[in-house]
N, C-alpha and C positions, 0 to 999 in steps of 0.2 A: 345272171347277176342283176341285183336290184339296188338302185341308188336313190337315197333321199336327197333331193336337190332343194336347197333353201338358201336364203340370204337375209340380210338386214335383221339380224337377231336383236341388235341394238340394246344389249344389256338387259333384255326382258326374259328372265329365267323362267317365269311362269308360262309364258308363251312357248318358249323353247321346249320345256318339259312336256307340255301338252302335245306339241308336234311329235316329239319322240315317242310318247305313249301311243298316239294315234297311228303312227307308222308301224310300230310294233304290233298293234292289234290287226293290221292289215297285211300280215305276212312278213313283216320286218324288212330289213335292208342289209346289204353287205358293206356299204360304205356311204359316207356323207360327202357330197360335193357342196361346199359352202361358198357363196358368192360375195363374201366380204361384209364389212360393218358388223362384226360380232359385238362390238361395243359402241357406246355413244347413246345419249338420250336416257337409257333405262338405268334402274337402280342396282343391277347385279353384273357389272362388267367382268370382274374377276371370276365369278361363279360360272358365267357363260363360257368363258375360255376354258376353264377347268372341266366343264361338262363336255364340251366339244372334243377335248383331248382324250376323253375316255373312249372315243370311237375311232375306228379307222376312217380317215378322212383326208381330203385335200381342201385347201382354202386359198382364195386370192385376197389381196389387201383391198380394203375400202377406204374412202376418204376419212371417215371417223376413226378408223383404226390407226391410220397414219398420224392424224392430228393428235390423238391421245398420247402418242409417244414423241411428239415434237417434230415429226418429219413433214408436217404440213402446217402452214400458217392459218390460224383460226380467223384471221382478218377476212377470209373468204366466206366465213360462216355467218348466218344471221345471228343476232345477239343471244337469243335463247339457246341456240345450238352451241354457240361458243361457250356460254356459261356451263352447259352440261358437259362439254368436252373437257374443260378445265377441271371440273369435279371428277370426271372419269379418270383423268390422268393421275389424280391423287389416290385412286383406289387400286391401281394396278401393281401387282407384285413384280419383282425383277424377272421372274420366269415368264410373266405375261408380256412384258416388254420385249424380251428375247424372241418369244413366239411371233409377235406381230412383226418384228424386224425381219423375220425369216420368210414372210409371206411374199410370193411373187405377185406382180401386177396382172399377169395372165398366165394361163396354162392350158394344155390340151389333154383331154381325157376321152378315150374312145373316139367317137365321131363329133365331139363337141369342143369348142373353144369356150373357156370360162373367163369372164372378166366381171368387174364390179359395175362400172359405168357403161362403157361401150368398147368395142374392139379398136376404134379409132383413138379414143381417149379413155383409158381404162379406169381412171379415178373420177373424173368430174362430169363427163357428158351424160345427160339424161336422154334416154331414148324413148320419146313420147310421140314423135311425129313420123309420118310416112317419109318425109323428105330426109330427115336425119337417118332413119333406118336404111333407106335406099343407098345413101352414101356409104354407110358402114358395112354393107355387104362386101365391098371391095377390100376390107381391112382384116378379113380372116379367111383361112384356106379350108377349114373343115366344112362339112355340110351344114352344121348347126352351131349356133352360138347361144350361150346362156349369160344373161345379164341380170343385175339387180338395180340398186340405187334409187329408182323412182318409187319403189314399193307398190307398184301397180302391175297386176298380172296381165301380160300382153303376149300376143303372138304376131310377129311380122313375117310375112311370106314373100319370097321373090319369085315372080313368074316372068320369065324372059328378063327384061331389063326394068320391070316395074314392080314396086313393092306395094303390098296391101297389109292392113292390120285388122285384128279383132281382139276383143277382150278374151282373156283366158278364163272362161267361166268355170265355176265350181262344178265338178263332176265330168268335165270334158276329158275324154280319153283320146289324146292326140296321137294319131298313127304317123310314125316317121316314114317318109317316102323319099322321092328324088328331089323335091323342091327344097331349096335352102331356107332355113328358118332362123330367126332370132327370137328366143323365148325368155320371158321374165316370169318367174314363179310367184311373184308378189313378195310381200314382206312378212317375216315371222313376228317381229316385235313392235312394228309400228305401221300397220297397213294404211294406205292412202287412197283407196278406191271407194270409200264410203261404207266398207264392210269391216267392222273392227276385229273380226276373227283372224287368227293367224293363217298364213297362206304358204303352201309348199307343194311340191310335186314328187311323185315316185316314178322313176324311169326303169322300165323292165327291158333289158337288152335282148332277151329271147323273143318277147312279143313285139319289140320295137315300138313301145307305147310310152307316152308320158301322161300321167294321170294327175289332174289338179284337185287338191283338197283344200277345204277351209275347216278350221278347228277352233272351237270355243275354248277360252281359258279364263282364269280368274282375273279379270281386268281390275276390279276394285283392290285386290291384294297388291297388284303392281303399283297402282296409283297411291295406295297408302304408303308403300315403301318409298316412292318418289317424294311424297310430301314430307315424310320423316327426314329425308336427306336434304331437304330444301331445294330440290330441283324445280325449275321454272314451271309455273302453273299452266301455261299454254301447252307444254309437253304432256302434262298430266291429263288435261281435259281432252286432248285430241284422241287419246286411246279409246275413249267411249264412243266416238263417232267414226273412227277409221279414216281420219283425214289429217 
């Protein structure tokens, strides 16, 4: 089996379509594992949900997903994120709302736990430090955990009682072994590691490998759509720099 593992699509249909084409050109996949935040920030929230539903998939809820349907207070968001969230809420169809309401906060697939933020706090915690990751290894029982939320591709590895981390570089073919791992595949629709290309991974169960890819997409087309919808300029500009 082959799984396309991705998260933080954030209403960016151009980036999502580019990832789907890229994965299809590399042998395809049997199922998508989505790590949440299908909507928020980007100009095509309904279309991204609609596209995801065309594939066999599982998905966990992200903070922007829940905020868009009123299940999370946007007071916790920064001002531009809150504005985008309120705009997103107005674009969702009834079936989109039902879909988001059905999403679990965490789930297990194969040897992985899937969450948006962290196993300790599935919605809000950003896993960006060794200290936070080390504490979180006690909060899931599978060998491996997949997270999103930070939009930064990272690998945290537990050796004994000590955690270490490294960036999940493009082209890395991560071989799964006995060591417990927390893996972030990066963001599809709004990367934040200084590389504006969409980020995702393919997991091959037979080879037991997780391969990291970066994919170019039509950033100006997404930015034009965002401007036409009156979405905040900082959200438009950041797509060009991947931050």
